[in-house]
C-alpha positions as CSV (number, residue, x, y, z in Angstrom):
1,M,79.7,84.4,19.6
2,D,81.2,82.9,16.4
3,E,79.8,83.7,12.8
4,V,81.5,83.3,9.2
5,I,81.5,86.6,7.4
6,P,79.0,86.5,4.6
7,A,79.6,88.8,1.5
8,A,77.8,91.4,2.3
9,L,79.9,91.9,5.7
10,A,83.1,91.3,3.3
11,G,85.9,94.8,3.5
12,Q,84.1,95.5,6.9
13,R,86.2,96.3,10.0
14,V,86.1,93.8,12.5
15,D,84.3,95.6,15.4
16,R,81.6,97.1,13.2
17,V,81.1,93.4,12.0
18,V,81.3,92.5,15.7
19,A,78.9,94.8,17.0
20,M,76.3,94.3,14.3
21,I,75.8,91.0,14.8
22,T,76.1,91.1,18.5
23,G,74.5,94.2,19.6
24,I,76.5,95.5,21.8
25,S,78.6,99.0,21.1
26,R,81.8,99.4,19.0
27,A,83.2,100.7,22.3
28,E,83.0,97.0,24.2
29,V,83.9,95.2,21.2
30,A,86.9,97.3,21.4
31,A,88.0,96.4,24.8
32,L,86.9,93.2,23.8
33,V,89.9,93.3,21.1
34,E,92.2,95.0,23.6
35,Q,91.3,91.9,26.0
36,G,92.4,89.3,23.5
37,K,88.7,88.1,23.3
38,V,88.1,89.1,19.2
39,S,89.9,86.7,16.6
40,V,89.7,85.9,13.3
41,D,90.3,82.0,11.9
42,D,91.3,81.5,14.7
43,R,94.2,83.9,15.5
44,V,93.6,87.0,17.9
45,V,92.7,90.6,16.7
46,T,95.2,92.9,17.3
47,T,93.7,95.9,15.9
48,R,89.9,96.5,15.8
49,S,90.2,98.4,12.1
50,Q,91.4,94.9,10.5
51,R,89.2,94.5,7.9
52,V,87.4,90.2,7.5
53,E,87.0,88.8,4.2
54,E,84.0,86.9,3.3
55,G,84.2,83.4,4.8
56,A,86.1,84.4,7.6
57,R,85.2,82.9,10.9
58,V,85.2,85.8,13.4
59,H,84.7,84.4,17.4
60,A,84.6,87.1,20.3
61,D,84.4,86.0,24.0
62,L,81.1,87.6,25.4
63,D,80.7,85.6,28.6
64,E,81.9,88.3,31.1
65,L,79.5,90.9,29.0
66,V,76.3,88.7,29.4
67,A,77.2,87.7,32.5
68,A,77.4,91.7,33.8
69,A,74.2,92.6,31.8
70,E,72.5,89.3,33.4
71,Q,73.4,90.8,37.0
72,A,72.5,94.5,36.0
73,M,68.9,93.4,35.0
74,D,68.5,91.1,38.4
75,A,66.3,93.0,40.5
76,E,65.9,93.7,44.1
77,P,62.6,92.4,45.8
78,D,62.7,94.2,48.6
79,V,63.1,97.3,46.7
80,A,60.8,100.2,47.7
81,V,59.2,101.6,44.7
82,P,57.3,104.9,45.6
83,V,54.3,105.5,43.0
84,V,53.1,109.3,42.9
85,Y,49.6,109.7,40.4
86,T,49.0,113.4,39.8
87,T,45.9,114.6,37.6
88,S,45.9,117.9,35.7
89,T,43.3,120.2,35.9
């Protein structure tokens, strides 16, 4: 994710901004910050409560999250799924 902060988001916390733009949770953003995977204007963010200014470029490395989500969505084709049908009387 690489976004320029619009006026509407100026003054917001970086964790809130990244969560709003990406749709991931603020807890996941906090983990990204701890891992050094979030930057503002090419400077690594060290605290998730850092405020962003209009025009700042926010970058978050989401590669691992995307890969994990894709892997979680891969269905096993050989898994049997029992179907139960009931009728109410």
